[in-house]
C-alpha positions as CSV (number, residue, x, y, z in Angstrom):
1,M,0.0,0.0,0.0
2,V,1.4,3.4,-1.0
3,L,0.0,6.6,0.6
4,S,0.8,10.0,-0.7
5,N,1.2,12.9,1.7
6,E,1.1,15.5,-1.0
7,N,-0.8,18.6,0.0
8,M,-1.6,17.2,3.4
9,G,1.0,19.1,5.4
10,P,-0.1,21.3,8.4
11,K,0.4,24.4,6.3
12,A,-2.7,23.7,4.1
13,R,-5.1,26.6,4.3
14,P,-8.7,25.4,3.6
15,F,-11.8,27.6,3.5
16,Q,-9.9,30.5,1.9
17,L,-12.6,30.8,-0.7
18,L,-15.3,30.9,2.0
19,K,-13.4,33.6,3.9
20,H,-13.2,35.7,0.7
21,F,-16.9,35.1,0.1
22,A,-17.6,36.3,3.7
23,W,-15.7,39.5,3.2
24,A,-17.3,40.1,-0.2
25,S,-20.7,39.5,1.3
26,F,-20.1,41.9,4.1
27,I,-19.0,44.6,1.7
28,V,-22.0,44.0,-0.6
29,L,-24.4,43.9,2.3
30,A,-22.9,47.1,3.8
31,V,-23.3,48.9,0.4
32,F,-26.8,47.5,0.0
33,S,-27.7,48.6,3.6
34,F,-26.5,52.1,2.8
35,L,-28.4,52.3,-0.5
36,F,-31.5,50.8,1.2
37,S,-31.4,53.4,4.0
38,L,-31.1,56.1,1.3
39,V,-34.1,54.8,-0.5
40,I,-36.1,54.6,2.7
41,S,-35.2,58.1,3.7
42,E,-35.8,59.5,0.2
43,N,-39.3,57.9,0.3
44,A,-39.9,59.3,3.7
45,I,-38.8,62.8,2.5
46,Q,-41.2,62.5,-0.5
47,I,-44.0,61.4,1.8
48,L,-43.2,64.2,4.2
49,K,-43.0,66.7,1.4
50,A,-46.3,65.6,-0.1
51,S,-48.0,65.8,3.4
52,Y,-46.5,69.3,4.0
53,E,-47.4,70.4,0.5
54,N,-51.0,69.4,0.9
55,N,-51.1,71.2,4.3
56,V,-49.6,74.3,2.9
57,I,-51.8,74.2,-0.2
58,L,-54.8,74.1,2.1
59,V,-53.4,76.9,4.1
60,G,-52.8,78.9,0.9
61,E,-56.3,78.3,-0.5
62,N,-57.8,79.4,2.8
63,L,-55.5,82.4,2.6
64,C,-56.8,83.2,-0.8
65,R,-60.4,83.1,0.3
66,Q,-59.7,85.2,3.4
67,V,-57.8,87.8,1.3
68,Y,-60.5,87.9,-1.3
69,R,-63.5,88.1,1.1
70,N,-62.0,90.3,3.7
71,F,-59.7,92.5,1.6
72,V,-60.4,92.5,-2.2
73,Y,-64.2,92.1,-2.1
74,P,-64.8,95.0,0.3
75,K,-62.4,97.3,-1.5
76,V,-63.4,96.5,-5.1
77,V,-67.0,95.5,-4.8
78,L,-68.3,97.4,-1.9
79,S,-66.2,100.5,-2.1
80,G,-65.7,100.5,-5.9
81,S,-62.1,101.5,-5.4
82,S,-58.9,99.8,-6.5
83,V,-56.4,97.8,-4.4
84,S,-53.2,99.7,-3.6
85,L,-50.9,98.2,-1.1
86,N,-48.9,101.4,-1.2
87,D,-51.7,102.7,1.0
88,P,-50.5,102.1,4.6
89,S,-54.0,101.4,5.8
90,Q,-54.6,98.8,3.0
91,A,-51.1,97.3,3.7
92,E,-51.9,97.0,7.4
93,L,-55.2,95.4,6.7
94,M,-53.7,93.0,4.3
95,D,-50.9,92.1,6.8
96,R,-53.5,91.5,9.5
97,I,-55.6,89.2,7.3
98,V,-52.6,87.2,6.2
99,R,-51.1,86.7,9.6
100,N,-54.5,85.7,11.0
101,A,-54.9,83.2,8.1
102,I,-51.5,81.5,8.7
103,Y,-51.5,81.7,12.5
104,G,-50.6,78.3,14.0
105,F,-49.7,76.7,10.7
106,N,-45.9,77.0,10.9
107,V,-45.6,79.2,7.8
108,D,-42.4,81.2,7.9
109,L,-42.9,83.5,5.0
110,V,-45.8,84.7,2.7
111,N,-45.2,86.7,-0.4
112,A,-47.8,88.1,-2.8
113,Y,-46.7,88.7,-6.4
114,D,-47.9,91.3,-9.0
115,I,-48.2,89.0,-12.0
116,T,-47.7,91.8,-14.4
117,K,-44.2,92.5,-13.1
118,T,-43.3,89.4,-11.1
119,Q,-42.8,91.8,-8.3
120,I,-43.4,91.2,-4.6
121,V,-46.1,93.7,-3.5
122,Y,-46.7,92.2,-0.1
123,S,-44.5,90.1,2.2
124,T,-44.5,89.1,5.9
125,D,-40.8,90.1,5.6
126,P,-40.9,93.9,4.8
127,Q,-37.4,93.8,3.3
128,Q,-38.6,91.7,0.3
129,I,-41.4,94.1,-0.8
130,R,-40.9,95.5,-4.3
131,L,-38.2,92.9,-5.1
132,E,-38.5,91.6,-8.7
133,M,-38.0,87.8,-8.8
134,P,-37.2,85.6,-11.7
135,Q,-40.0,83.4,-13.0
136,S,-39.3,79.8,-11.9
137,L,-41.0,76.8,-13.4
138,E,-43.2,76.6,-10.3
139,Y,-44.2,80.2,-10.5
140,K,-45.2,79.8,-14.2
141,K,-47.4,76.8,-13.2
142,A,-49.1,79.0,-10.7
143,L,-49.8,81.6,-13.5
144,E,-51.5,78.8,-15.4
145,G,-53.8,78.1,-12.3
146,E,-51.9,75.1,-11.0
147,N,-50.6,74.7,-7.4
148,S,-46.9,73.9,-7.4
149,S,-44.1,73.4,-4.9
150,M,-40.4,73.1,-4.6
151,T,-37.9,72.4,-1.8
152,F,-34.6,74.2,-1.3
153,T,-31.8,73.1,1.0
154,E,-28.7,74.8,2.5
155,E,-26.2,72.1,3.6
156,G,-25.5,72.0,7.3
157,S,-22.1,71.5,8.9
158,W,-22.7,68.0,10.3
159,G,-22.7,66.1,7.0
160,F,-25.3,63.6,5.7
161,G,-27.7,66.5,5.6
162,M,-27.9,66.8,9.4
163,G,-28.5,70.4,10.5
164,A,-29.3,71.6,7.0
165,K,-31.9,74.3,6.4
166,V,-34.7,72.7,4.4
167,A,-37.8,74.6,3.4
168,L,-40.9,73.9,1.3
169,R,-41.9,76.7,-1.1
170,V,-45.5,76.6,-2.5
171,Y,-47.0,78.8,-5.1
172,I,-50.8,79.3,-5.0
173,P,-52.7,81.1,-7.8
174,F,-54.9,83.8,-6.3
175,K,-58.4,83.3,-7.9
176,R,-61.8,84.4,-7.1
177,P,-63.4,81.7,-4.9
178,A,-66.1,79.5,-6.5
179,D,-69.6,81.0,-6.3
180,P,-71.4,79.2,-3.5
181,N,-74.8,80.2,-5.0
182,P,-74.5,80.1,-8.8
183,T,-78.1,81.3,-9.3
184,E,-77.2,84.7,-8.0
185,R,-75.3,87.2,-10.0
186,D,-71.6,87.6,-9.1
187,P,-71.1,91.1,-7.7
188,F,-67.7,91.1,-9.1
189,Q,-69.1,91.1,-12.6
190,D,-70.9,94.4,-11.9
191,V,-67.5,95.8,-11.2
192,F,-66.3,94.7,-14.6
193,Q,-69.3,96.5,-16.2
194,L,-69.0,99.6,-14.0
195,N,-65.4,100.0,-15.1
196,Q,-66.3,99.7,-18.8
197,G,-64.8,96.3,-19.3
198,R,-61.5,97.2,-17.5
199,I,-60.5,94.5,-15.0
200,Y,-59.1,95.1,-11.6
201,V,-55.9,93.2,-10.8
202,P,-55.7,93.6,-7.0
203,F,-51.8,93.4,-6.8
204,G,-51.1,95.4,-9.9
205,E,-52.6,98.1,-12.1
206,L,-55.6,98.2,-14.3
207,V,-55.2,96.2,-17.5
208,G,-57.4,96.1,-20.6
209,P,-59.6,93.2,-21.5
210,D,-57.3,92.4,-24.4
211,T,-54.5,91.5,-22.0
212,N,-56.5,89.1,-19.9
213,E,-60.0,88.6,-21.1
214,E,-61.4,86.8,-18.1
215,A,-58.8,87.6,-15.5
216,P,-58.8,84.2,-13.9
217,I,-55.6,84.8,-12.0
218,L,-55.6,87.9,-9.7
219,G,-52.1,87.2,-8.3
220,V,-49.8,84.6,-6.9
221,F,-49.1,83.8,-3.3
222,E,-45.8,82.2,-2.2
223,L,-45.8,80.4,1.1
224,N,-42.5,79.1,2.7
225,Q,-42.6,76.4,5.4
226,D,-39.5,75.3,7.4
227,M,-38.9,71.5,7.3
228,S,-35.4,71.5,9.0
229,E,-36.5,69.6,12.2
230,Q,-38.4,67.0,10.2
231,N,-35.4,66.6,7.8
232,D,-33.1,66.1,10.8
233,S,-35.5,63.4,12.1
234,I,-35.3,61.7,8.7
235,V,-31.5,61.9,8.6
236,R,-31.3,60.4,12.1
237,F,-33.7,57.7,11.0
238,Q,-31.5,57.1,7.9
239,V,-28.4,56.8,10.0
240,F,-30.2,54.5,12.4
241,V,-31.3,52.2,9.6
242,F,-27.9,52.1,8.1
243,G,-26.2,51.6,11.5
244,L,-28.6,48.8,12.4
245,S,-28.2,47.1,9.1
246,V,-24.4,47.3,9.3
247,L,-24.6,46.0,12.9
248,I,-26.7,43.0,11.9
249,M,-24.6,42.3,8.9
250,G,-21.5,42.6,11.1
251,L,-22.8,40.1,13.6
252,I,-23.7,37.7,10.8
253,F,-20.2,38.3,9.3
254,L,-18.5,37.7,12.6
255,S,-20.5,34.6,13.2
256,L,-19.6,33.3,9.8
257,L,-15.9,34.1,10.4
258,L,-16.0,32.3,13.7
259,I,-17.6,29.2,12.1
260,V,-15.0,29.3,9.3
261,H,-12.2,29.8,11.8
262,K,-13.4,26.8,13.9
263,A,-13.9,24.7,10.8
264,Q,-10.5,25.6,9.4
265,G,-8.9,24.7,12.7
266,M,-10.6,21.3,12.7
267,I,-9.6,20.7,9.1
268,E,-6.0,21.7,9.8
269,R,-5.8,19.5,12.8
270,R,-7.2,16.6,10.8
271,A,-4.8,17.3,8.0
272,K,-1.9,17.5,10.4
273,E,-3.0,14.2,12.0
274,R,-3.3,12.6,8.6
275,Y,0.1,13.9,7.6
276,E,1.7,12.6,10.7
277,L,-0.1,9.2,10.3
278,V,1.2,8.9,6.7
279,A,4.7,9.8,7.9
280,Q,4.4,7.2,10.7
281,I,3.2,4.6,8.2
282,H,6.2,5.3,5.9
283,Q,8.5,5.3,8.8
284,A,7.0,2.0,10.0
285,E,7.5,0.5,6.5
286,R,11.1,1.6,6.4
287,L,11.8,0.4,9.9
288,A,10.1,-3.0,9.2
289,A,12.4,-3.5,6.3
290,L,15.4,-2.4,8.2
291,G,14.3,-4.5,11.2
292,E,14.2,-7.6,9.1
293,M,17.6,-6.9,7.7
294,V,19.1,-6.1,11.2
295,A,17.5,-9.1,12.7
296,S,18.9,-11.5,10.2
297,V,22.4,-9.9,10.3
298,S,22.5,-9.7,14.1
299,H,21.4,-13.3,14.4
300,E,24.2,-14.3,12.1
301,I,26.7,-12.2,14.1
302,K,25.6,-13.2,17.5
303,N,26.4,-17.0,17.3
304,P,30.1,-16.6,16.2
305,L,30.4,-13.7,18.6
306,G,29.5,-16.0,21.5
307,I,32.1,-18.5,20.3
308,I,34.8,-15.7,20.1
309,R,34.0,-14.5,23.6
310,S,34.0,-18.0,25.2
311,T,37.3,-18.9,23.3
312,S,39.0,-15.7,24.6
313,E,38.0,-16.4,28.1
314,L,39.4,-20.0,27.8
315,L,42.7,-18.7,26.3
316,G,43.0,-16.2,29.2
317,E,42.6,-19.0,31.8
318,M,45.1,-21.4,30.2
319,P,48.1,-22.1,32.6
320,E,50.7,-21.6,29.9
321,A,49.3,-18.1,29.0
322,D,51.7,-15.3,30.0
323,E,50.6,-11.9,31.0
324,H,50.7,-10.5,27.4
325,H,48.4,-13.2,26.2
326,K,46.0,-12.8,29.1
327,R,45.8,-9.0,28.4
328,L,45.0,-9.7,24.8
329,A,42.3,-12.2,25.8
330,R,40.7,-9.6,28.2
331,V,40.6,-7.1,25.3
332,I,38.9,-9.6,23.1
333,T,36.4,-10.5,25.8
334,E,35.6,-6.8,26.5
335,E,35.1,-5.9,22.9
336,S,33.1,-9.0,22.1
337,T,30.9,-8.1,25.2
338,R,30.4,-4.5,23.9
339,L,29.6,-5.8,20.4
340,N,27.2,-8.3,21.9
341,Q,25.4,-5.4,23.7
342,I,25.1,-3.5,20.4
343,V,23.8,-6.6,18.6
344,T,21.3,-7.1,21.4
345,E,20.1,-3.6,21.0
346,F,19.6,-4.2,17.3
347,L,17.6,-7.3,18.0
348,D,15.5,-5.4,20.6
349,F,14.8,-2.7,18.1
350,A,13.9,-5.1,15.3
351,R,11.7,-7.3,17.6
352,P,8.1,-6.2,17.7
353,E,7.3,-4.8,21.2
354,I,3.9,-6.3,22.2
355,P,3.1,-5.2,25.8
356,S,1.6,-7.6,28.3
357,P,-0.4,-5.1,30.3
358,H,-1.3,-5.6,33.9
359,D,-1.8,-3.3,36.9
360,C,1.5,-1.8,38.1
361,Y,2.7,1.3,39.9
362,L,5.0,4.0,38.5
363,E,6.5,4.7,41.9
364,E,7.7,1.0,42.1
365,I,9.1,1.0,38.6
366,I,11.0,4.3,39.0
367,G,12.0,3.6,42.6
368,G,13.5,0.2,41.6
369,L,15.3,1.7,38.7
370,I,16.9,4.4,40.9
371,S,18.0,1.8,43.4
372,F,19.6,-0.3,40.6
373,M,21.4,2.8,39.2
374,R,22.4,4.2,42.5
375,P,26.1,2.9,42.6
376,E,26.8,4.3,39.1
377,L,25.1,7.5,39.9
378,D,27.1,8.0,43.1
379,K,30.3,7.1,41.3
380,R,29.6,9.9,38.7
381,G,28.5,12.4,41.4
382,I,24.9,12.7,40.1
383,E,22.1,13.5,42.5
384,V,18.6,12.3,41.7
385,N,15.5,14.0,43.1
386,H,11.9,12.8,42.8
387,D,8.4,13.4,44.1
388,L,7.2,9.8,44.4
389,N,7.4,9.4,48.2
390,G,4.0,8.5,49.6
391,R,2.2,8.5,46.2
392,S,0.3,5.7,44.5
393,L,0.4,6.0,40.7
394,K,-1.5,3.0,39.4
395,L,-1.6,2.3,35.6
396,L,-2.2,-0.5,33.2
397,A,1.1,-1.3,31.4
398,D,3.9,-3.8,30.8
399,Q,6.1,-3.2,33.8
400,G,9.2,-4.8,32.2
401,L,9.0,-2.7,29.0
402,L,8.5,0.6,31.0
403,Y,11.5,-0.3,33.1
404,R,13.6,-0.7,30.0
405,A,12.4,2.6,28.5
406,F,13.1,4.5,31.7
407,L,16.4,2.9,32.1
408,N,17.5,4.1,28.6
409,I,16.3,7.6,29.5
410,L,18.4,7.6,32.8
411,I,21.4,6.2,31.0
412,N,21.3,9.0,28.4
413,A,20.9,11.6,31.1
414,M,23.8,10.1,33.1
415,E,26.1,10.0,30.1
416,S,25.3,13.7,29.3
417,M,26.9,14.8,32.6
418,E,30.6,14.1,32.6
419,D,31.4,16.2,35.7
420,G,28.4,15.4,37.9
421,G,25.0,17.1,38.1
422,G,21.4,16.4,38.9
423,I,18.4,14.6,37.5
424,A,14.9,15.6,38.6
425,I,12.0,13.1,38.2
426,R,8.5,14.2,38.7
427,V,5.1,12.7,37.8
428,E,2.1,15.0,37.0
429,K,-1.3,13.4,37.0
430,E,-3.4,14.8,34.1
431,R,-7.0,14.1,33.2
432,E,-6.4,10.8,31.3
433,S,-2.7,10.2,31.6
434,Y,0.4,10.5,33.6
435,C,3.2,12.9,32.5
436,I,6.6,11.5,33.7
437,V,9.2,14.3,33.4
438,F,13.0,13.5,33.4
439,E,15.0,16.7,33.5
440,D,18.8,16.7,33.7
441,T,21.5,19.4,33.9
442,G,23.7,17.8,31.2
443,C,25.2,19.2,28.0
444,G,21.8,19.4,26.2
445,I,21.1,18.9,22.5
446,S,21.9,21.4,19.8
447,E,19.0,22.9,17.9
448,E,19.9,21.2,14.6
449,N,19.9,17.8,16.3
450,A,16.7,18.2,18.4
451,D,14.5,16.8,15.7
452,N,16.7,13.7,15.1
453,V,17.3,12.3,18.5
454,L,14.3,10.0,18.3
455,K,15.2,8.6,14.9
456,P,16.9,5.2,14.8
457,F,20.7,5.0,14.6
458,F,21.2,8.8,15.3
459,T,23.8,9.5,18.0
460,T,26.2,12.2,18.9
461,K,28.4,9.9,21.0
462,N,31.6,8.3,20.0
463,K,30.3,4.9,21.0
464,G,26.7,3.6,20.9
465,S,24.2,2.4,18.4
466,G,21.8,5.4,18.4
467,L,18.9,3.2,19.3
468,G,18.3,4.0,23.0
469,L,15.7,6.8,22.6
470,S,14.2,5.0,19.5
471,I,13.5,2.0,21.7
472,V,12.0,4.3,24.3
473,K,9.7,5.9,21.7
474,K,8.8,2.5,20.4
475,I,7.9,1.1,23.9
476,V,5.9,4.3,24.9
477,E,3.9,4.3,21.6
478,A,3.1,0.6,22.1
479,H,1.4,1.8,25.3
480,S,-0.5,4.5,23.4
481,G,1.7,7.2,24.8
482,T,3.9,10.0,23.5
483,V,7.4,11.2,24.0
484,D,8.4,14.9,23.8
485,I,11.9,16.3,24.2
486,Q,12.8,19.9,25.1
487,S,16.5,20.8,25.2
488,R,19.0,23.6,24.9
489,E,22.6,23.1,24.3
490,G,24.6,23.7,27.5
491,E,21.4,23.9,29.7
492,G,20.2,20.4,29.9
493,T,17.4,18.2,28.5
494,K,13.8,17.6,29.5
495,I,12.0,14.4,28.4
496,M,8.3,14.1,28.9
497,V,6.6,10.7,28.7
498,R,2.8,10.6,28.7
499,L,1.1,7.3,29.5
500,P,-2.6,6.7,29.8
501,H,-3.6,5.5,33.2
502,T,-7.1,4.1,32.3
503,E,-7.8,0.8,30.6
504,G,-10.1,2.5,28.0
505,R,-7.2,4.5,26.5
506,A,-4.4,2.0,26.8
507,F,-3.5,-0.2,23.8
508,G,-6.5,1.0,21.8
509,S,-8.9,-1.1,23.9
């Protein structure tokens, strides 16, 4: 079976497209929310404008009736005189009638136009009297007898239209009101005949019948109403709608990002686990092949090696052997013994480690190991400290295999301290495992070698097979545990062995 680890490394970045989609969606929704709030506010402005326009038109039409019945009719019909707003008494009467008609209707300004000159002949603002104004489209519509309106705005200093001066300007044609009793004769027609067909235009001068045959429009009233407060309310509502939309979209966006982040983390962890699993499978395949070769070679070496060792011992014990031959025999015996240890390590590494789990105690395994190593530790001036006294650390494991693993760790720690030092052993009980920490004050491991110390046949010693920590890793993993190493050159090494202490986790059961 061949497994590929291509594109399965921990640096894979899934969900990038979804993250880009989330950002793009947030931007689109933010723009849509802004446009949506603009549309809503614009519709509100139009509704408000239509409502105000209707109100002002009603006020204007009432104003026209009041001016006609209380000002024009008495002057023209009853008195038979003409309207002249240059007369202070007429101007005062006109001003009183207008102000009474608009009282309480929030009308800021009223202008009355002479339609022959487009000149203001009356205004609630005296400074505008006699001003000649250009004929706007709305004014022309009023001359044709149609009510018309327009809004004008002066931008405020807050932006977004907040604080702006907004006003509604309505033009009302001034006409004679409809005759409530059409069977009676209109008294205003008598005025036409009394003046020999010449028609009175109240806000101007007399004009002939050829200029305006029926004189349907007597003048134009302009009414201005302030809408600034209502505009500010609409702007605040617009900002509220936009802010609320952005807030909702932002919460949805953050929720989506959180989901993407969690999903990406899960995918990355699974990709990393798969990557490590494939690496372990490849490593196991290589080690299996290597183990078969090492086992066959070591087996072939071990038999003649035993013969060499026993022969050298016999030669050294022969009576006729002199001191020189005895020394050579001892050298052969020592080297064959060392070679036998290396071959034994090869065989241990190549042999499958199948634990035989049973209840055992960490304090007994480590305590027995320290007692066994005590003479050599004292000889090298190495002090061992531990926190096992009075503790009961029960676990399900193969006691013999764990003893061999911890022995290799202690031997490595001891050999890293040539001039004495200390080894600290402590056991931390975690939720589902024990963490056994071996920390020494030895020479440490260089940064470039830190990733290789658990690999088979890697060693920085002049002598040794480089299989000690590999055997440790193999034994611990057979117990469903892990081995982690932290080291700095010149500062010492910390080896952390984690072993499950419950039966449900151990050995995949």
